MIPALUM-622422 format. One record per residue (C-alpha): x, y, z; residue in one letter. Coordinates in pm, whole numbers, plus 50000, padded with zeros to 5 digits. Layout:
> X;Y;Z;a .
...
END
This chain:
> 74812;29058;92001;m .
> 75126;29202;92164;g .
> 75118;29461;92437;a .
> 75204;29740;92193;a .
> 74908;29652;91973;s .
> 74655;29714;92252;t .
> 74798;30059;92327;n .
> 74549;30342;92269;r .
> 74779;30489;92006;h .
> 74922;30220;91781;r .
> 75218;30343;91575;v .
> 75294;30232;91221;v .
> 75544;30313;90946;i .
> 75372;30442;90632;t .
> 75658;30600;90438;g .
> 76009;30490;90348;l .
> 76295;30654;90159;g .
> 76651;30531;90100;v .
> 76970;30682;89959;v .
> 77241;30418;89970;s .
> 77552;30299;89788;p .
> 77357;30000;89651;v .
> 77064;30205;89527;g .
> 76881;30536;89547;i .
> 76511;30472;89595;g .
> 76328;30163;89716;l .
> 76329;29956;89397;e .
> 76702;29991;89314;p .
> 76791;29937;89679;f .
> 76581;29623;89710;w .
> 76697;29484;89376;t .
> 77060;29508;89490;s .
> 76987;29336;89819;l .
> 76811;29048;89644;m .
> 77090;29017;89387;a .
> 77358;29014;89656;g .
> 77518;29320;89497;r .
> 77766;29494;89726;s .
> 77887;29852;89679;a .
> 78214;29795;89865;i .
> 78508;29857;89636;g .
> 78823;30065;89584;p .
> 78798;30423;89712;l .
> 78716;30630;89404;r .
> 78675;30982;89543;s .
> 79038;31014;89656;f .
> 79229;30745;89462;p .
> 79568;30915;89483;q .
> 79578;30968;89859;l .
> 79760;30733;90091;d .
> 79481;30674;90343;v .
> 79470;30386;90596;p .
> 79184;30207;90418;s .
> 79159;30189;90040;q .
> 78807;30039;90037;l .
> 78476;30219;90077;a .
> 78109;30204;89981;a .
> 78033;30523;89788;e .
> 77711;30657;89637;i .
> 77751;30724;89267;a .
> 77551;30971;89056;d .
> 77374;31140;89345;f .
> 77217;31484;89298;d .
> 77021;31641;89582;v .
> 76857;31913;89372;r .
> 76559;31710;89244;p .
> 76459;31649;89608;f .
> 76464;32016;89714;l .
> 76186;32272;89692;r .
> 76449;32546;89683;q .
> 76755;32419;89499;r .
> 76970;32707;89622;k .
> 76962;32548;89969;m .
> 77201;32280;89846;a .
> 77498;32514;89896;k .
> 77442;32522;90274;v .
> 77413;32142;90299;m .
> 77704;31908;90360;s .
> 77699;31564;90198;r .
> 77541;31412;90511;d .
> 77259;31668;90514;i .
> 77190;31624;90143;q .
> 77152;31250;90186;l .
> 76915;31288;90481;g .
> 76694;31551;90321;v .
> 76664;31342;90004;s .
> 76564;31030;90197;a .
> 76301;31230;90387;a .
> 76154;31362;90063;a .
> 76123;31005;89933;m .
> 75962;30889;90257;a .
> 75699;31161;90244;m .
> 75621;31076;89883;q .
> 75599;30707;89978;s .
> 75353;30794;90256;a .
> 75150;31012;90018;r .
> 75193;31312;90247;l .
> 75246;31634;90055;a .
> 75342;31964;90212;r .
> 75024;32096;90377;g .
> 74857;31755;90364;g .
> 74860;31733;90743;i .
> 74817;31990;91020;d .
> 75169;32141;91046;p .
> 75145;32152;91425;d .
> 75077;31775;91428;r .
> 75378;31683;91211;l .
> 75722;31658;91373;g .
> 76077;31554;91290;v .
> 76342;31348;91471;v .
> 76667;31282;91289;f .
> 76988;31103;91377;g .
> 77316;31260;91272;a .
> 77683;31224;91353;g .
> 77989;31443;91341;q .
> 77994;31647;91021;i .
> 78351;31771;90983;p .
> 78452;32065;90771;s .
> 78697;32008;90491;t .
> 79041;32174;90472;p .
> 78941;32331;90139;q .
> 78674;32536;90316;e .
> 78933;32704;90538;l .
> 79240;32721;90315;v .
> 79187;33079;90199;e .
> 79113;33202;90551;a .
> 79427;33037;90687;a .
> 79638;33179;90403;a .
> 79539;33532;90501;h .
> 79682;33471;90848;c .
> 80013;33319;90752;s .
> 80158;33459;90428;s .
> 80530;33380;90446;d .
> 80536;33361;90827;s .
> 80391;33120;91083;p .
> 80019;33143;91150;f .
> 79934;33478;91309;d .
> 79639;33433;91544;f .
> 79601;33809;91586;d .
> 79498;33838;91221;r .
> 79232;33568;91239;w .
> 78943;33785;91354;g .
> 78996;34065;91101;e .
> 79156;33898;90799;d .
> 79088;33527;90832;g .
> 78721;33508;90920;m .
> 78632;33755;90646;a .
> 78735;33489;90391;q .
> 78491;33229;90524;i .
> 78147;33191;90370;y .
> 77907;33351;90622;p .
> 77679;33045;90636;l .
> 77969;32799;90653;w .
> 77872;32667;90995;m .
> 77529;32558;90870;l .
> 77701;32282;90674;r .
> 77849;32130;90988;q .
> 77574;32147;91252;l .
> 77427;31800;91320;p .
> 77080;31944;91385;n .
> 77056;32078;91029;m .
> 76906;31763;90869;p .
> 76607;31791;91103;a .
> 76586;32167;91042;c .
> 76592;32139;90663;h .
> 76332;31859;90665;v .
> 76104;32058;90896;a .
> 76132;32367;90676;i .
> 76074;32172;90355;d .
> 75753;32009;90481;f .
> 75636;32284;90717;d .
> 75659;32043;91010;a .
> 75598;32259;91318;r .
> 75551;31978;91569;g .
> 75814;31826;91802;p .
> 76163;31846;91655;n .
> 76485;31690;91779;n .
> 76825;31555;91673;t .
> 76991;31243;91814;i .
> 77371;31220;91804;t .
> 77460;30880;91946;s .
> 77673;30727;91671;r .
> 77539;30399;91533;e .
> 77248;30389;91778;a .
> 77110;30723;91657;s .
> 76858;30594;91402;a .
> 76682;30356;91640;l .
> 76687;30612;91922;l .
> 76529;30865;91685;a .
> 76261;30612;91596;l .
> 76198;30545;91966;a .
> 76148;30914;92041;e .
> 75912;30958;91749;a .
> 75706;30657;91856;v .
> 75669;30794;92209;h .
> 75563;31135;92073;v .
> 75286;30976;91866;v .
> 75176;30743;92146;r .
> 75141;31040;92380;r .
> 74915;31205;92124;g .
> 75144;31503;92063;r .
> 75163;31440;91689;a .
> 74975;31249;91420;d .
> 75291;31177;91222;a .
> 75667;31215;91253;m .
> 75940;31220;90991;i .
> 76221;31002;91127;v .
> 76558;30921;90981;g .
> 76934;30929;91007;a .
> 77220;31014;90774;c .
> 77596;30991;90754;g .
> 77891;31007;90517;s .
> 78239;30895;90613;d .
> 78387;30919;90263;i .
> 78655;31174;90327;h .
> 79029;31143;90403;p .
> 78989;31314;90742;l .
> 78707;31078;90842;d .
> 78901;30774;90726;i .
> 79212;30881;90917;a .
> 79013;30966;91230;r .
> 78810;30646;91232;l .
> 79120;30440;91159;h .
> 79244;30549;91502;l .
> 78920;30469;91687;t .
> 78751;30192;91488;e .
> 78862;29857;91350;h .
> 78870;29921;90976;l .
> 78935;29633;90740;s .
> 79288;29619;90605;k .
> 79186;29409;90307;q .
> 79266;29529;89956;a .
> 79025;29279;89800;d .
> 78658;29385;89839;p .
> 78557;29017;89838;e .
> 78748;28963;90162;r .
> 78636;29276;90348;a .
> 78339;29348;90576;c .
> 78210;28997;90645;r .
> 77985;29005;90955;p .
> 78014;28707;91191;f .
> 78256;28521;90961;d .
> 78554;28364;91134;r .
> 78799;28549;90909;d .
> 78650;28898;90942;r .
> 78902;29174;91007;d .
> 78697;29493;91036;g .
> 78438;29721;90886;c .
> 78445;29935;90573;v .
> 78328;30296;90568;l .
> 78039;30416;90354;g .
> 77765;30675;90329;e .
> 77388;30684;90314;g .
> 77057;30777;90472;a .
> 76708;30643;90521;a .
> 76391;30807;90647;a .
> 76051;30688;90762;f .
> 75710;30838;90819;v .
> 75587;30719;91160;v .
> 75214;30761;91197;e .
> 74931;30695;91440;e .
> 74749;30385;91315;y .
> 74396;30526;91296;e .
> 74527;30839;91124;h .
> 74698;30619;90862;a .
> 74390;30396;90824;r .
> 74167;30695;90756;r .
> 74407;30808;90483;r .
> 74399;30461;90328;g .
> 74777;30451;90295;v .
> 74991;30138;90274;e .
> 75149;30032;90605;i .
> 75498;29882;90602;f .
> 75494;29761;90962;a .
> 75377;29837;91314;e .
> 75630;29937;91578;v .
> 75564;29701;91867;l .
> 75844;29811;92098;a .
> 76151;30032;92131;t .
> 76415;30014;92401;a .
> 76761;30142;92484;a .
> 77037;30064;92730;g .
> 77402;30135;92802;c .
> 77682;29932;92953;d .
> 77751;30233;93171;g .
> 78128;30228;93207;r .
> 78258;30344;92875;g .
> 78466;30181;92604;y .
> 78612;29891;92802;l .
> 78279;29795;92949;n .
> 78125;29825;92603;g .
> 78294;29496;92528;a .
> 78055;29328;92770;g .
> 77736;29398;92578;g .
> 77522;29455;92890;t .
> 77347;29750;92728;g .
> 77249;29540;92427;l .
> 77116;29262;92651;v .
> 76904;29507;92848;r .
> 76773;29670;92532;s .
> 76662;29342;92376;i .
> 76505;29217;92699;e .
> 76310;29540;92745;a .
> 76191;29539;92382;a .
> 76066;29181;92406;i .
> 75878;29259;92727;r .
> 75717;29569;92581;e .
> 75620;29389;92260;a .
> 75457;29111;92462;g .
> 75603;28837;92244;i .
> 75815;28527;92295;q .
> 76162;28510;92134;p .
> 76045;28215;91922;k .
> 75800;28452;91751;e .
> 76083;28649;91586;l .
> 76098;28590;91213;g .
> 76447;28735;91180;h .
> 76710;28957;91342;i .
> 76861;29248;91154;n .
> 77197;29252;91331;a .
> 77440;29533;91402;h .
> 77702;29303;91246;g .
> 77994;29544;91233;k .
> 78234;29274;91110;a .
> 78501;29340;91374;t .
> 78640;29058;91586;k .
> 78518;29205;91913;r .
> 78186;29363;91819;d .
> 78039;29056;91653;d .
> 78127;28833;91947;v .
> 77970;29078;92192;v .
> 77653;29087;91984;e .
> 77628;28710;91940;a .
> 77674;28652;92312;r .
> 77398;28903;92385;a .
> 77150;28699;92179;y .
> 77250;28382;92362;h .
> 77203;28553;92698;r .
> 76855;28684;92612;v .
> 76710;28384;92427;f .
> 76942;28084;92452;p .
> 76679;27843;92315;d .
> 76643;28015;91976;v .
> 76967;28212;91934;a .
> 77107;27952;91694;e .
> 76789;27908;91491;t .
> 76634;28250;91424;v .
> 76761;28385;91087;p .
> 77018;28667;91118;v .
> 77134;28907;90848;t .
> 77419;29162;90848;g .
> 77356;29430;90587;l .
> 77679;29622;90641;k .
> 77826;29362;90406;s .
> 77646;29554;90128;y .
> 77714;29918;90212;f .
> 77957;29939;90504;g .
> 77924;30161;90812;a .
> 77849;30533;90811;f .
> 77783;30645;91165;d .
> 77422;30745;91240;a .
> 77288;30665;90895;g .
> 77380;30297;90896;t .
> 77105;30178;91129;g .
> 76840;30363;90929;a .
> 76941;30203;90599;v .
> 76962;29862;90767;e .
> 76612;29905;90910;l .
> 76486;29995;90563;a .
> 76623;29662;90443;g .
> 76415;29469;90696;s .
> 76098;29669;90623;l .
> 76128;29575;90258;l .
> 76215;29217;90353;a .
> 75892;29160;90545;v .
> 75698;29337;90270;q .
> 75838;29107;90000;h .
> 75878;28794;90211;g .
> 76250;28747;90152;w .
> 76545;28821;90381;l .
> 76870;28936;90212;p .
> 77173;28720;90274;a .
> 77486;28828;90460;t .
> 77754;28865;90195;l .
> 78099;28702;90215;r .
> 77996;28480;90507;y .
> 78188;28157;90442;e .
> 78329;28013;90763;t .
> 78121;28010;91084;p .
> 78291;28154;91390;d .
> 78255;27918;91690;p .
> 78230;28231;91909;q .
> 77932;28357;91705;c .
> 77691;28064;91702;r .
> 77413;28219;91496;l .
> 77195;28119;91203;n .
> 77352;28369;90963;v .
> 77164;28380;90633;v .
> 77414;28336;90350;h .
> 77442;28199;90001;g .
> 77118;28362;89890;g .
> 76796;28520;90021;p .
> 76597;28337;90289;h .
> 76219;28289;90249;k .
> 76035;28456;90538;l .
> 75717;28315;90685;t .
> 75702;28551;90982;n .
> 75669;28929;90963;g .
> 75798;29005;91315;t .
> 76160;29111;91348;f .
> 76419;29256;91586;l .
> 76660;29532;91480;k .
> 76954;29629;91699;v .
> 77242;29877;91688;n .
> 77514;29962;91936;r .
> 77823;30179;91978;t .
> 78173;30097;92097;a .
> 78091;30283;92419;m .
> 77807;30040;92491;g .
> 77507;30259;92399;q .
> 77254;30019;92250;s .
> 76906;30030;92102;a .
> 76656;29765;91997;a .
> 76323;29782;91818;v .
> 76066;29515;91734;i .
> 75835;29560;91438;l .
> 75565;29347;91277;r .
> 75366;29351;90956;t .
> 75002;29455;91000;v .
END
């Protein structure tokens, strides 16, 4: 047994919910992963706009209202928030935890969220009242402009609102927090929830992360700071660790988990997806340029392996960050070789962004959901569009079809361009 398993409070995942471009709900999501069905395609929401990237992974036919107790709350939720709240509702149903089914003071929430920008349409009328036929008059903003803005407008943009809405919906009065650390947010949220349960401050935590980058402003902004694919053909875009990769594709989605104390879950007789053996985080420490070194990722993986009390050869697979940019994939591959050089080229690796792109905080949560279902079903989804190995990324990238798993222990990592990294190790019970 690993070190985490002998801890007085073992922590397990008993609920799972997913809203993704390749499927809403566990069965559609898993079916797409097994079929190698990618959602990356031409940008449909804004087809007439000349934006830097014409590809995206969008969620079709999504309606938040069936997941809400009070449907009127939808009008104060941005797209990101709607995705996160829906995933949390699915996770609670999966865990068989209804509202009031657990002591409210022993149920908490930790959610990852990113920047939720307002849209120009929300402010057009207010701006018009301050300009008329003349340049913008700032003196009129307080009296004329702000009066045209919906009073609860700001609630759509605050990153802590996913956690707030989830807590209200399920009367979760325990510890509550929001993590805003870009792509590392989901794993950092999971880490905080695990520590809360291990300290005995809660019996269960609702954990998740959400994000939506399908908007012209997001695409333009991220084009300046990220390496977006310039491909017009979806079959050539977003190919993690492939020699010919040229960047990531933006998407949207959310996933949520119910993290529970093991004995509490056992008494309820609920299905357990996996046990969280270890969580760890690290940072390169010197910003964007030093983020290219991957020191934070190395430290995170090393700390997670120590805490889990396992040997690297015991890993059944790695769910990679796999951002599909030239720099990021090399940094990640080198980190694996630094931490476990003997098995870095043999342990199976999958990059799930090839299915649904990147969407800030939510990406890591949806990726983690993929691995939880993989160990449950015994098959690891392939990395799509991986054709030519990159000599700088010497990894056993699963491609061509799903890989049969014989080991239920896995490593999941995520990192940011600034070098903030997180790693978790989980195992089937």
